[in-house]
C-alpha positions as CSV (number, residue, x, y, z in Angstrom):
1,M,121.7,101.4,143.4
2,A,119.2,100.9,140.5
3,E,117.7,103.7,138.5
4,V,115.1,104.0,135.8
5,R,116.2,105.5,132.5
6,H,113.4,107.1,130.5
7,I,112.9,105.5,127.0
8,S,109.7,107.0,125.6
9,T,106.4,108.6,126.4
10,S,103.2,108.3,124.4
11,L,99.5,109.1,124.6
12,R,96.8,106.6,123.6
13,F,93.5,108.1,122.5
14,T,90.4,105.8,122.7
15,L,87.9,106.9,120.1
16,E,84.2,106.0,120.2
17,L,82.8,105.0,116.7
18,A,79.2,104.3,115.9
19,G,78.9,100.6,115.4
20,E,76.3,98.4,113.9
21,D,73.0,97.9,115.8
22,G,73.6,100.9,118.0
23,K,76.6,99.3,119.8
24,S,79.6,101.4,120.3
25,V,82.9,100.4,118.8
26,N,86.2,101.7,120.3
27,K,89.4,102.2,118.3
28,T,92.7,103.5,119.6
29,L,95.2,106.0,118.2
30,S,98.7,106.5,119.6
31,V,100.9,109.6,119.5
32,S,104.5,109.0,120.4
33,R,107.8,110.8,120.7
34,I,106.5,113.1,123.5
35,G,109.1,114.7,125.7
36,A,109.7,113.2,129.1
37,G,109.4,116.7,130.7
38,A,105.9,117.4,129.4
39,A,103.7,118.6,132.3
40,A,100.2,117.3,132.8
41,D,98.7,120.7,131.7
42,D,100.7,120.5,128.5
43,L,99.6,117.0,127.8
44,N,96.0,118.0,128.5
45,A,96.3,120.9,126.0
46,L,97.8,118.6,123.4
47,A,95.1,116.0,123.9
48,G,92.4,118.7,123.6
49,S,93.9,120.1,120.4
50,L,94.4,116.8,118.7
51,G,91.0,115.5,119.9
52,G,89.4,118.5,118.1
53,L,91.0,117.4,114.8
54,L,89.7,113.8,114.9
55,E,86.6,112.7,113.1
56,Y,85.3,110.7,116.1
57,P,84.8,111.7,119.7
58,V,87.6,110.9,122.2
59,K,86.4,108.6,125.0
60,S,89.7,108.7,127.0
61,V,93.4,109.6,126.8
62,R,96.0,107.6,128.6
63,K,99.7,108.4,129.1
64,Y,102.3,105.6,128.8
65,D,105.9,106.0,130.0
66,T,108.5,103.4,129.2
67,G,111.7,103.1,131.1
68,L,114.7,100.8,131.5
69,I,115.7,99.7,135.0
70,E,119.5,99.8,135.2
71,N,122.2,99.2,137.8
72,E,124.8,101.8,138.3
């Protein structure tokens, strides 16, 4: 039977920068090495804390999990 072995978890922040001619420009910032057992509330608190330290407003935060599918 196959199983998925956790490799890594990261958060990707999308920041909204003021662009030329009033157009918005988006940039991303990744935070990695997050524990696999981090609960959604913990990740939300982390995103809020880090977002408050950034120069530009946070448009969105996405969570990415990477795993390896292995046969037993």
